[in-house]
Residue frames as qw, qx, qy, qz and C-alpha x, y, z in Angstrom:
[[0.028, 0.881, 0.470, 0.041, 0.01, -0.06, -0.13],
 [0.498, -0.196, 0.056, 0.843, 2.59, 2.59, -1.06],
 [0.148, 0.642, 0.414, 0.629, 0.09, 5.05, -2.45],
 [0.385, -0.565, -0.385, 0.619, 0.70, 8.22, -0.40],
 [0.228, 0.746, 0.225, 0.584, 0.09, 11.84, -0.89],
 [0.389, -0.238, -0.349, 0.819, 1.45, 14.93, 0.99],
 [0.007, 0.908, 0.284, 0.309, 0.10, 18.31, 1.93],
 [0.446, 0.077, -0.262, 0.853, 2.53, 21.06, 2.96],
 [0.214, -0.793, -0.533, 0.203, 0.90, 23.29, 5.61],
 [0.199, 0.758, 0.080, 0.616, 0.82, 27.04, 5.26],
 [0.331, -0.695, 0.281, -0.573, 0.50, 27.34, 8.89],
 [0.573, 0.094, -0.786, 0.212, 2.49, 24.64, 10.69],
 [0.588, -0.614, 0.091, -0.518, 1.42, 23.62, 14.24],
 [0.101, 0.446, -0.816, 0.353, 2.55, 21.88, 17.20],
 [0.673, -0.309, -0.624, -0.248, 0.97, 18.72, 18.71],
 [0.642, -0.712, 0.079, -0.275, 0.19, 18.27, 22.39],
 [0.933, -0.180, 0.059, 0.306, 3.40, 15.99, 22.38],
 [0.245, -0.781, 0.277, 0.503, 5.57, 18.85, 21.15],
 [0.570, 0.070, 0.629, 0.524, 5.91, 17.58, 17.59],
 [0.186, 0.582, -0.128, -0.781, 5.98, 20.32, 14.96],
 [0.606, 0.345, 0.708, 0.115, 3.85, 19.48, 12.03],
 [0.031, 0.554, -0.283, -0.783, 4.75, 21.09, 8.68],
 [0.459, 0.255, -0.633, -0.569, 3.45, 18.54, 6.31],
 [0.784, -0.002, 0.489, -0.382, 0.79, 15.77, 6.41],
 [0.181, 0.286, -0.876, -0.345, 1.71, 12.54, 4.62],
 [0.772, 0.026, 0.197, -0.604, -1.51, 10.54, 3.94],
 [0.084, -0.162, 0.968, 0.173, -1.61, 6.76, 3.62],
 [0.556, -0.161, -0.556, -0.596, -4.56, 4.94, 1.93],
 [0.498, -0.277, 0.558, -0.603, -6.98, 3.71, 4.58],
 [0.198, -0.007, -0.968, -0.153, -8.56, 0.18, 5.00],
 [0.553, -0.468, -0.536, -0.434, -11.88, -1.18, 5.93],
 [0.603, -0.336, -0.555, 0.465, -10.50, -1.61, 9.44],
 [0.212, -0.022, -0.124, 0.969, -9.88, 2.11, 9.60],
 [0.326, -0.293, -0.385, -0.812, -13.34, 2.85, 8.40],
 [0.645, -0.432, -0.625, -0.082, -14.95, 0.50, 11.12],
 [0.492, -0.295, -0.438, 0.692, -12.92, 2.09, 13.82],
 [0.007, -0.058, -0.021, -0.998, -14.04, 5.61, 12.68],
 [0.447, -0.393, -0.553, -0.584, -17.63, 4.61, 12.38],
 [0.626, -0.413, -0.612, 0.252, -17.52, 3.34, 16.04],
 [0.370, -0.206, -0.237, 0.874, -15.86, 6.45, 17.39],
 [0.050, -0.123, -0.229, -0.964, -18.19, 8.89, 15.49],
 [0.188, 0.412, 0.786, -0.420, -21.55, 7.43, 16.56],
 [0.303, 0.707, 0.623, 0.140, -23.21, 8.70, 13.36],
 [0.037, -0.899, 0.019, 0.435, -21.58, 12.13, 13.31],
 [0.775, 0.562, 0.132, 0.257, -20.18, 12.50, 9.61],
 [0.148, 0.906, -0.289, 0.273, -17.80, 15.37, 10.62],
 [0.586, -0.599, 0.532, -0.119, -16.29, 13.39, 13.46],
 [0.924, 0.125, 0.348, 0.093, -15.97, 10.33, 11.28],
 [0.613, 0.726, -0.048, 0.308, -14.00, 12.26, 8.60],
 [0.147, -0.833, 0.454, -0.280, -11.71, 13.80, 11.34],
 [0.793, -0.349, 0.497, -0.044, -11.05, 10.24, 12.71],
 [0.883, 0.335, 0.262, 0.200, -10.22, 8.91, 9.36],
 [0.401, 0.842, -0.186, 0.309, -8.11, 11.73, 8.45],
 [0.410, -0.746, 0.494, -0.179, -6.13, 11.47, 11.78],
 [0.885, -0.107, 0.447, 0.070, -5.62, 7.70, 11.17],
 [0.784, 0.568, 0.144, 0.203, -4.40, 8.40, 7.72],
 [0.309, 0.811, -0.294, 0.400, -1.76, 10.88, 8.72],
 [0.686, 0.014, -0.580, 0.440, -0.72, 9.10, 11.89],
 [0.027, -0.270, 0.388, -0.881, -2.02, 11.78, 14.45],
 [0.044, -0.452, -0.836, 0.308, -4.70, 11.74, 16.99],
 [0.041, 0.776, 0.536, 0.329, -7.93, 13.83, 16.36],
 [0.337, -0.868, -0.214, 0.296, -6.93, 16.24, 19.13],
 [0.481, -0.340, 0.328, 0.738, -3.79, 17.08, 17.36],
 [0.205, 0.409, 0.577, 0.676, -5.69, 18.01, 14.06],
 [0.196, -0.842, -0.483, 0.136, -7.71, 20.43, 16.32],
 [0.398, -0.650, 0.100, 0.639, -4.67, 22.66, 16.33],
 [0.452, 0.155, 0.546, 0.688, -4.57, 22.89, 12.58],
 [0.167, 0.370, -0.070, -0.911, -5.41, 26.14, 10.85],
 [0.641, 0.449, 0.508, -0.360, -8.73, 25.92, 9.04],
 [0.492, 0.724, -0.322, -0.360, -7.19, 26.88, 5.61],
 [0.072, 0.435, -0.896, -0.054, -4.75, 23.95, 6.03],
 [0.469, 0.098, 0.786, -0.390, -7.58, 21.76, 7.10],
 [0.650, 0.585, 0.172, -0.453, -9.59, 22.55, 4.03],
 [0.402, 0.643, -0.607, -0.235, -6.61, 21.86, 1.69],
 [0.131, -0.229, 0.958, -0.117, -5.96, 18.48, 3.52],
 [0.598, 0.287, 0.582, -0.470, -9.70, 17.66, 3.42],
 [0.632, 0.627, -0.172, -0.421, -9.66, 18.10, -0.34],
 [0.285, 0.507, -0.811, -0.059, -6.52, 15.83, -0.75],
 [0.319, -0.126, 0.886, -0.312, -7.92, 13.24, 1.67],
 [0.700, 0.403, 0.327, -0.490, -11.27, 12.92, -0.16],
 [0.532, 0.603, -0.498, -0.324, -9.28, 12.13, -3.37],
 [0.016, -0.403, 0.914, -0.043, -7.73, 9.21, -1.74],
 [0.508, 0.141, 0.776, -0.346, -11.00, 7.37, -1.28],
 [0.661, 0.521, -0.093, -0.533, -11.85, 7.68, -5.01]]
């Protein structure tokens, strides 16, 4: 599963663990990821997408909460293309 794509952030952020995030590298997701996101989201589509995106980039959802909205929208577009 080597199909990955990157998004360079305009506004880098720092995670709660102190990791500076300047670029997101997405990996393709599996059915296992989808099932886990469905369970965590309890029917909330926005939460499900956030969980899936966090799993794809190897961060926790709380880390993504610190991301600038402009970067999130760019990452969201790229992320959605991965599921096509």
